Structures are given as C-alpha cells and as structure tokens.
C-alpha positions as CSV (number, residue, x, y, z in Angstrom):
1,M,18.9,-25.1,14.3
2,P,16.3,-24.0,11.2
3,I,15.8,-20.1,11.1
4,R,11.9,-18.7,10.8
5,I,11.1,-15.5,9.4
6,R,8.3,-13.8,10.6
7,E,8.2,-10.7,9.4
8,V,9.8,-8.7,6.2
9,H,9.8,-4.9,6.2
10,F,10.2,-3.2,2.5
11,K,11.3,0.3,1.8
12,A,11.1,1.4,-1.8
13,T,10.6,4.9,-3.1
14,V,7.8,5.3,-6.3
15,R,9.0,8.4,-8.6
16,D,7.0,9.2,-12.0
17,R,8.7,9.2,-15.5
18,E,8.8,11.7,-15.9
19,S,10.1,13.7,-12.5
20,N,12.2,16.3,-14.1
21,R,8.3,17.9,-14.7
22,T,7.8,21.2,-12.2
23,S,5.0,20.6,-9.7
24,T,2.2,23.8,-11.4
25,D,2.6,21.8,-15.0
26,Q,1.2,18.5,-13.0
27,T,-2.7,18.8,-13.1
28,R,-3.9,15.6,-10.6
29,Q,-6.7,14.9,-10.4
30,A,-8.6,13.8,-7.2
31,P,-9.3,10.2,-6.2
32,S,-13.3,9.2,-7.2
33,A,-15.5,8.4,-4.0
34,R,-15.2,5.1,-5.5
35,D,-11.5,4.0,-5.8
36,T,-11.5,5.6,-2.3
37,Q,-13.9,3.1,-1.2
38,A,-12.2,0.0,-2.8
39,L,-8.5,1.1,-1.7
40,V,-10.0,1.3,2.1
41,A,-12.2,-1.8,1.4
42,T,-8.9,-3.5,0.5
43,C,-7.1,-2.7,3.5
44,V,-9.5,-3.6,5.5
45,E,-9.4,-7.1,4.5
46,E,-5.7,-7.9,4.4
47,V,-5.7,-6.1,8.1
48,L,-8.4,-8.5,9.2
49,Q,-6.1,-11.5,7.5
50,K,-3.1,-10.5,9.2
51,I,-5.0,-10.9,12.3
52,R,-6.6,-13.7,11.9
53,E,-3.3,-15.1,10.8
54,K,-1.5,-13.9,13.5
55,N,-4.6,-15.5,16.0
56,E,-4.1,-18.8,14.1
57,R,-0.6,-19.2,16.0
C-alpha cells in the first residue's frame, strides 16, 4: 500500500553573515510601500492557491 504525504513542514533559522555585529551597529531601513504591497500580494496568491488545491480534493 503506497503512503501519501499531503503536507510537509520545514523549520529553518536564518542569520546574517555578520552575526557578530551589535544591534547598535546595524542600521536597517523599513521596507518601502511597494515592497510591502508586493509581499502581501504574493502571500495572498499563495494562500488562494492552497485553498483551490484543498477544494479540488
């Protein structure tokens, strides 16, 4: 009897290459409105795709 895997979860930890720097040294800019909108649009598309796949089953 074959085994079907329906869902796989991955966990990852991402670190800067220069992780030894202190937080006061790091100056990070806030994402622009365009970047934020692009990220939200991508997330929405992925969620809708998952919902469509679930409904097809």
